[in-house]
N, C-alpha and C positions, 0 to 999 in steps of 0.2 A: 243178881240173879234172880228172876222173878220164877219161884214153879207154883205146882199148882196141888194141894191136896185133896179130896173127896171125904163128906163126911155122912156116913150111913146111920139109917135108922129102921125100924121095923114096922114103921107106919107108912101108911098109901103116901105114894110120890109119882112126880111126872115122869121117874125116869126107869125102866125096867132094872137096873142094876140097884135100884134103892137108894141112890144120891141125893139126900136131905138139904145139903150144904154144899158150899166150895170155899175153901181157906187158900186165899194166895199169901205164898211165902215169901217175904222181901228181907233178907236179912235176919235182923231179929225179931221183926213185923209181923203179926197174923191178922189179915184183913179178910173177916167175911163178909160173901156176897150177901147171905140176906140176915143172919145173924137171928137175934130174938125178933125179930120183925115177921124172919118166915117169907113163905110166897107173898103177903098182902106187901112187904117194902116191895114187891117186884112189880108186882099189880099196880101201884100205887105212882108207877112213871108213866101210868096213859093216864091220868085224870086231867094234866092240859088238853091231851086231845080231844076227850069226849065234850068237853066245854067247845069243840068247834063246830064250822060244819065241813064235815071230811069230803064232801064231794070235790070239792077242789085245792084237796092237801093229797100230799104223797108222804106220810108217815117214813124214817127213816132213825132205824133203833140204833142205839151206839151200846152194843154188844146184847148177846144171844140171852142172857142168863140161862135159867133153869129152865126156861121156857114158859115160864107161869103166864107171863105178859104175852107172850108170842102166842101163846091155845087162845086167851081171852078177845085180843084182838081178831082175831081169825075169828070169832064166833059173831062180831059188830062190822067186821070193815073186810069188802071183800075186792075192792081194788088195790093197784101194785100197792107193795111197800121194798123198803129195800133195808140191808142187816151189815150191819160195818162189825167185822169182828176179827182181828189180825193172828186173835192169841190161838194158833192150834191146838197145842195141848190144851185146852183149855175144851175146846169142840169134840175132842177126840175123850173128854171126862163125860160131859155132860149129854151129848148127844141132842140136846134142846132143839134144833133145826127139824127134828122127827118128828115135835107138835105141828108141824105147820101141813095141812091137810092137804093133798094131792090137787086140788081146785086152788087153793092160791099159791102153790108152790110153783106152778107157768106164769106169775105177776111178780115173783121174786127175782132180785137183785140183790145178789150174795158180794160186797167188796172185803177183800183180805190184804190189801196191800198195806205194807208197813210204813210208806209216804204219807200224811194225812194231804199232800198238794192230792196227789194222784187219785185219792180218793173222791176229793172233791171236786175235780176234774170229769171223773167218770159220773159221779151224782149230778154233775152241770147238764154233761150230753144226756142222757138219761130224763133229765128231767123236759128237756127241750123234746127231745121224742115222743115227752106222753103231754104236749101240750103247753109246758109252762107251769105246772100246778105249783103250788108252793110246798117246798121241800119242809116237813116239819120233824125236828129231832126229839125222839122218846131217849130218856135218858135213865141209864141204869147207875146210882152213886158206885157199884162199884169199878166200874170200869175208868170212871172220874179219880177214882183215888188210887188204879193200880198206874195207868199211865197219865196224868194229866195233860203232858205237853202232846198227846196225840187227842185222844179224845177229849179233852177241854179244847183243844184248838178246832176240833169239829164244831164242839157246842158252838162256839163263837159262831162261826162263821154261817151256821145251820139256821140260830137262833135268828143272825140278824135277816137272813133269805125269809127268813119266815113273819119277820115283819113289813115285809115289802109286797105289792104283788104290781109289776111291774108290766105284766103281760098282757092285761087287758085295756093297758090306756097305751101300749105301744103301736098296735096294729094300726094303724093308717092309710087312707087313701093315699096313691102314688102319683105323683104328677099330673095333679090337676089344676094346677097354676102354670103362668105362660115359663116363669123362671125357677126353674128347679131349686133345688137345697141338695148339696152336696154333703157326705159325712167320709172325710177322708181317715184314712188307717197311713199313719203316715209313719217313717222308719227314717232310716239314715241314707236311704236310696238318695242318690243326690237330683233326681230330676222330678220329685215329689215338689221342689222349689220352683219349676215351671209349672205345675199344674197349677199351684196356689197362686202365683201370678197371675195366668191365663184366669180364673175364679176372679180373680181382682179386678180386672180389665174386662170382663164380661158383666160385673155388678152382682156377681151369684155369690148368694148365703151359703158359707162354707164353716165346717167344721172340722177340728183337728183331734185325731184321737191320737194319742202316740202307743207306740209299741214299742217295751223294752226288751234286749235278747233275752234277761230272765226273769218276764214278769209269768206269774202264773195264768192258768187260764182262768181262774174264778176271779181274778181283777180286773183281767181284761175284758170277758164278757160282764162283770158289775160296770166298767167304764163306759162300756159302749149301749149299755141297757140306757144309762143316767143319760146319754148324749143323745139316744133316740128319741125319749120320753122329754128332754129339754129342748132339744133343736129342731123334731121335728122330720129331717131327714125327707128325700124321694129316692135316694140311693146312699150307697155306700160306694167308697173307688181307691183302689189299691194298687201298687206297680211290682209284678211280677209274683202276685199273691204273697207279698208283703201281710203277714197277721194272719194268714190263715193258717189254722193249727194242722198237722197230718191228720188229727184223732178224729176231724169233722165235726167239735163243737160249735166254733164259729157259722159253719154252713149250717148245721140244725136249728142254731139261735137265729141265723136270718131268716132262715124258712118260716119258724114259729112267729115270727116278726111279719113276715111277709115283705120281705125288707130287702129289695135286689143287691147285688155287687157287679160291678163291671170291676174286672180285672184286664192290667192292659201289662203285657206283655212286652217288656223293650228288649230283651235279650231272649237268646232261645229258649221258648218255651219248652219243648223235650229234655233240654237237659235240669228242668225245675219240677215240673209237672206230674212227672212219672210220682214225687214224692207224696203226692196228695190226690191218688189214683182210687180212693175211699169217699173223696170228697166231692164228689159229680152231684150238680144239684141243679135242677131248672131254674132257681133264684138265681143262677151266676152267668153271668156273658163273659166269654175270654173278647181281648182287643189283642192282637198281634201284629208286630212291626212288620212279619215278614207273609206275605200272601201265599205263601207256599204251606205254612201251618195248617191252614184250614182245613183238609179234608184229613189230617192224619188226628188233630184233636177232635173233629168230628168223630171220629173212627173210635175216640176213647170214650165215647159217650156222653160229651160235652153237647149240649143241645144248638145253645146259642154261641157261636163263634165268627168275628167278624175282622178285616182287615182295617187298620190302623194303623198308617206309615208314624216314622216320627216325623220332626216338626224345628222349628228353634225359635225365641225370640227375639223379634226385631228390634225391641228396646235395649237389649243389650248388643247384639250384633247389628251394629251399622256401622257407617263410612262413619272417619269419628275425623276432627283436627288434632288430635290427641298425637303427638310424635311419638313413634314406636322407638324406642333405646336403637343407636346406631347398629349395634349386634345382632339386634334383632332383624337387621334390613336384610332383604337377600332377594335374587331373581326366580331361585326356583327352592323349595322349601318341603318338606314332610314334617307332619306331625302324629309321633305316637309310637308306643310301646316297642320293644322287641321282643318281648315275651319268652326274652329266656328264661330271665328267675319264675316266673311265672307258670312255666312248665315244670322246671325244678321243684318248686316248690311242692305243687300239686303230684308229684311221682313220690317226691319223698317222703310227702305226707300219709300216704295209699301204701299200701301190704299187699300189689299182685301178685300172681306166681311168675317165675322166672320165664313160661312160655310166651305170657302177654307182654313184659319187658321187652324180651328179645325181638318180639314182632312189632314194636313198638314205631319204628322209625316206616318199618314198610307199608304196614297201616295207615299213618298219618299221610304217607307220600301217595297212598292211593286215595285217600279221602281228598286232600285238596286237588288231585287233578279230576275225580268225579264227579257227575251232577248231583250224586246219589244225598240228599238231603239228611239223610239217621247215618250215624256211625253204626249202629249194632246193625242196623241192614244191610249194611257194605261188608262189614264183618261174613253175614250172615253167608253172601251173596259168592263176595268173592276171598272168603278162608273160611271155607266151613268148617275144616278142621280145627282152625282156632274157635270161631266159634261153640266148640262144645265147650270151653277155659272159658270163655266169655261167660255164658249161662252158669257155669256153675259156681262164679264168684258169690261171695255171702247173700247180699241182697240187695235192694236197688240202688241202695248208697254207694255202693262200691260197682256197681256197673257204669252208674252217673259220672262216678269218678273218672275213670279208664274213659266214658264218651267224650266229658270236658278234658283231661288231659292230651287224647289223641285231634279233637277239633283246636285247641290252642297251638298244639306243633304244627297243626297241617295250615294256621293262620301265618304263625312264625315263618315257615319254609315260604310259606306263598310272598310274604311280606317283604323278606328278607330278598327273596328274589326279584322282585318287582322293584326295591327300592336300588337293589344293586345296578339296573340299569340307569340310575342317574347321576351315579358317580362319575364318570367323564366329564359331568357339568357341575361338579362340586357344591351338591346341594347345600344346603343348611339342615340339620337332622336335628328336632326338638325331642327330649327323650328321656329313655332311662340311660342306663352306663352299660345295658347290655349292647348296643348299638357299636359302641367302639371293641368288644370282642366279637361281634358279627365281621366288622371288616377291619379289624389288626392289619388281616395281610395284603389288604388293596395298596395296591402303589399310587392313587389317588384319593384321600383322602377326604370326607367332606368336613364341613364343619358341626361340631356340636355345640348343642346347648342345653339344661337342665328341663326334666318336666317343667311345663306352661300350666298356671290355674287355670281352670276350666272357667271361671267368673270373670277373673279381675285380668288377666294376663292372653286369655287367648284371642278375644273379639279386639285386643291392639294389633295381637299379633298378624292375625290375619293383613288388617288395611298395611302392611307392610311387605309384601309379596308379590313377587309379580306373576308366578303362576304356585298354589298350592297343588300338592301331590295329593293323592287318594287312592288309597289301597283297601277292600274292604274286607272286615274278617270272614274266616271258611264256618262260622256258624250260620252265615246266612248267603244261601249261593245265589238266591235271587232278589235279595233286597238290596237296600239302600243304608245306608249307616248316616249317622247327624252330619257330618262334615261337610255334605253337597246343601244340607239347609243353612248350616250356619254362616259359612265362610261366605257364598252370595250374597246373602242377608249383611256381613260385611260390606260388600262392596268389593270380594274378592274374588278371581278366577278361579276355575278348579277344573284340575285334568284327574278324573276319575276314571275306573274300570267301568265296563259297561255291566249292568244287572237289567235281568228281563223287567224286573216291575218299576226301571227308571222311565218306560214309554209312559206309563200314566202320570209320571210325576213332573216330565220333562220333555220338552221338545226338543230336535237336534239342532235348532238354531239357539237351544240355551244351554244346553251343557256339552261340554266335548269329552270323550269318552275313548279309551283302548277296549279291544275286543282279548287282543292276546298281549302278552308285558312285552313280548319281541317289537310291538308298537311303539314301546313307549321313546325310546331314541329321536325317531323321525319328530314326533308329536312335539316332543318337546324344544327339538330343536328351531321348529316351525314355529313356536306360539312366542318363545322366547324374542325372535325377529320382526314378528310384527304384533305389538303393543296394544296399536288402532285395533285388533281383530280382537283381542285378550279383553278389551274394554268395552265392545260391544256385546259379548259373550255376558259378561259380569253383569252389566246392565239388564240386557234381558232375562237371565237366571235371578237376577233381585228384585225386578217386576211380579217373576211369579210366584217367587218366594213370599212378597208380601202380600199380594192375590190369597194366595192356595194354600200356603204350608205353615202358619205362624201354632202353636200353640192351643192360641183358643179355637182357631181352626178344627185342631182336632179336638179340641175338647167339646165343642160347638158337635161335632158330627159324633161323636160317642155318645152325649147326652139325647143328644136325636132318638140313635138307634134305643135308648133304653126305654124313653118314652115310650116307640112304637113298640115294645117288647113289653112292658110293666105299666103302660096305662090302665087306672081304673077308672071303668066305662061309670058314666055320669046313671046315679039311679034312673 
């Protein structure tokens, strides 16, 4: 255990208590802060700084010491500085921060977190806010001795930072050439592969920065900076805000670099974006697959918000001569998750109060039936007594978890109801085992098969169906899902639920829709008897997809918007 002991003398000191030294007691070891070197030992830590042009530096003290170095630097340096000292017992003894004049205290950052990685994250964000000046460590030897794993690691990281000046080289004109260069912030999210493929087909220069789940912000920032310097991108692109930290470090970094970010939400942004409410930046443009989200995202303070629907890869989803296995062939099929296990897992992983759990089914039914896009607003409007308990949840994460569970349960109820209308026709259902639970008591059982791999199996599966049935998730009340692009691209016929945004994407001569689930049986019966009409619709829909709805079309539209916003005018 580390403890501290004060040494007193009758000579002049900086401290009103007369402390002339501090002894750290570490078992049998006694480590003096100053020792025989006295105040000069502490002041000597400033020598490396005095040899520098301090106009572009941010001094970072690794330890406050007894205040001798702090007092001296305040006499020669008026700019911002940071002090790292997690030893609260030591600071209560020395009172060394009292040596900082009030004029300097307004630009002082005091960091006390016991996690060195969190300290580096805070310093990185501070550095970004102050124009990217170099962090310059002031090393007090005493602190390196009492906790080398903490202060030593900070020293190594900050000394590395001090050797490089990325910032002055990283700010470049954007979108001045016909073909933009795109820095992709990659993750495990599967649609990034489609974006990469679109870049390749469009001959766009692109670079990937991979984001690991446990990566530290300091490492990630270094990767981004190195990629920016080497690759010189015109913009960054990510999906669902992947790579954007909740603290706003990346946003601060991109603003300093004047490097715009395109974030394409291919899931409901309101189940994600609230986590990043402090990350609003004019250097970020949001693209959403659901046009209904634009107004609400703008109301949150995001300046640049645009509609960008999903698409498909026609080189993957295309009519093929590959014969699907016989067990895949069907006149009527549905591909999708039952949502049973997803809802159950979400409820088990959260700790919602009893009153919210008791109302869960009622709220989910109401959300399924309502045109309201926001679960929170639906609760406020239709369940005001319940809304008080919803608002009392401990944080945004808990609220979003409840909203997500309601959305998934509403989707489960709606999907179950729609697919149930197919049962008299003995459809083939490809999905998880939850479907067998949903329909276990039905006298007419569908055929079941397991989940399909999106890339290797689904494109072939679509070619082996007479009718591919589709019902859209309740996370999107007006938007369309990916199946209405993928299946026609593969040459298949889709029977789908009507969504308002469908009219912007297909004509009624290209897509067959039901407006209410009760319409499903008659439509199924009709199109099962008229395969030639199915073929006409399928051909028209495929022609439309090839002309308007590939991933290349989406990427081209996104980059045109980014160019319009962030183009650097010619001098």
